[in-house]
C-alpha positions in Angstrom: 10.7 45.5 -3.8 12.8 48.2 -5.2 12.7 48.0 -9.2 16.5 48.1 -10.7 15.7 48.4 -14.6 16.6 44.5 -15.1 15.6 43.2 -18.4 12.7 41.1 -16.4 11.2 44.2 -15.3 11.2 45.7 -18.6 9.7 42.4 -20.1 7.1 42.9 -17.6 6.2 46.4 -18.0 5.8 46.2 -22.1 3.5 43.0 -21.2 1.4 44.6 -18.4 0.8 48.1 -20.8 0.2 45.8 -23.6 -2.6 44.1 -21.6 -3.7 47.2 -20.2 -4.2 49.1 -23.4 -6.0 45.9 -24.9 -8.5 46.1 -21.3 -9.5 49.6 -22.4 -9.5 49.4 -26.4 -10.1 45.9 -27.5 -13.8 44.8 -28.4 -13.0 41.1 -26.8 -12.3 42.9 -23.3 -15.4 44.7 -23.4 -17.0 42.5 -21.1 -14.4 42.3 -18.2 -14.1 46.1 -18.5 -17.6 46.4 -17.8 -17.3 44.0 -15.1 -14.7 45.8 -13.3 -16.4 49.4 -13.8 -19.8 47.9 -12.5 -17.9 46.0 -9.5 -15.3 49.0 -8.8 -16.9 52.3 -9.6 -13.8 53.9 -7.5 -11.4 52.3 -10.3 -9.2 54.8 -11.8 -6.2 52.2 -13.1 -6.4 48.4 -13.6 -3.4 45.9 -14.5 -4.3 42.1 -15.4 -1.8 40.4 -14.0 -2.8 37.1 -15.0 -5.4 35.3 -17.2 -6.3 31.8 -16.1 -8.3 29.9 -18.8 -10.6 27.1 -17.3 -13.0 24.8 -18.7 -15.8 27.2 -19.7 -14.2 30.3 -17.8 -11.6 32.4 -17.9 -10.2 33.8 -14.3 -8.4 37.2 -14.2 -6.2 38.5 -11.8 -6.4 42.3 -11.7 -4.5 44.9 -9.7 -7.1 47.5 -8.8 -5.6 51.1 -7.9 -2.8 49.8 -6.4 -5.2 48.9 -3.4 -6.3 45.3 -4.0 -6.3 42.5 -6.1 -9.5 41.2 -7.6 -10.3 37.5 -9.1 -12.9 37.9 -11.6 -14.4 35.0 -13.3 -15.8 35.3 -16.7 -17.9 32.8 -18.4 -16.6 32.3 -22.0 -19.7 31.2 -23.7 -22.4 32.3 -21.8 -22.4 36.3 -21.0 -25.6 36.3 -19.1 -23.9 34.2 -16.3 -22.9 36.5 -13.3 -19.4 36.8 -12.9 -17.8 35.6 -9.8 -15.6 38.2 -8.1 -13.2 38.0 -5.1 -10.3 40.6 -3.6 -7.4 40.3 -1.6 -5.3 43.1 -0.1 -1.9 43.3 -2.1 -0.4 42.5 1.0 -2.0 39.0 1.2 -1.4 38.5 -2.4 2.0 39.6 -2.5 2.8 37.1 0.7 2.6 34.0 -1.6 4.4 35.0 -4.8 7.5 33.8 -6.5 10.3 36.3 -7.2 9.3 36.7 -10.8 5.7 37.3 -9.4 7.0 39.8 -6.8 8.6 41.5 -9.7 5.4 41.8 -11.7 3.7 43.0 -9.1 5.9 45.8 -8.4 6.2 46.9 -12.0 2.2 46.9 -11.8 2.3 49.0 -9.2 4.5 51.4 -10.5 2.9 51.8 -13.9 -0.3 52.4 -11.6 1.3 54.9 -9.5 2.6 56.8 -12.6 -0.7 56.6 -14.6 
């Protein structure tokens, strides 16, 4: 998908940059960052595409190095619980996305390339 500089793209660009800063700077994201670094030692860039709160866990959808999508499920209350991690190629993830989801992914991939 070609980016055209639309307001939607700008919104997602600002949103993804803020989440990225939060991932690397906020104490509250320390557990997630540690999980990413441990599971994906080759990680250079990581952009959070989505956060889904569940009953006792949070599920994060993350673009890693423009290579693949990682789904990481972290227990919200027991930090000792082993996180569940699944990965999916970007092309497979992209296949089921809405137009807005495709724009968000394209912006995240653009940011990762520039990072």
